[in-house]
C-alpha angles and dihedrals in degrees: 000000000000124000092255092050090050090050091051094049090049092048092047091052091050091048093050090047090050092050093047094054111094089210091064100051092098090052095053092087092052091047091050092051091048093051091047094051123095114213116230115244129189118234113256118252138183114261091212126027110252093241092052092047091052091051092047092051090050092049092046090052090050092048091049090051089051089048091053093047095046097036098106094044093047099043103025087229130125113274088239087072092063117116129186119249115288122234089258092053092048090048089054090050090051092060105038119098112291089222090055090052092049092047091051089061094050098043120053091202091055091045091053092048091051093047090051089055092046091053090061094058097080090054091048090048091054090051091053093049095059 
């Protein structure tokens, strides 16, 4: 018996048990109305337009490349310590203003400011986990 068949048999047994119980006769009408109803669902939609998402991903990749190249100068750490952006950092970059992301790639000062913010995200994530 497949998983779906097992589920149906189990549901049928529970339904018959419910119907056979004298205590549940007054609830049969409510159950019938519930089973006949069709819940409303909103149509799915894209959170970000595809074109904007593609541009964001391209800009994030460029910013990450800048981060890798400038890592030692910005952090005074060995380049071997560099790590690519985490999923949380990329998620943050996917929701900030697109203009801010574009500006960060044309202005070294803005890029550095954004990278400083991004480097705080792993610490914030650890605080939220505990």
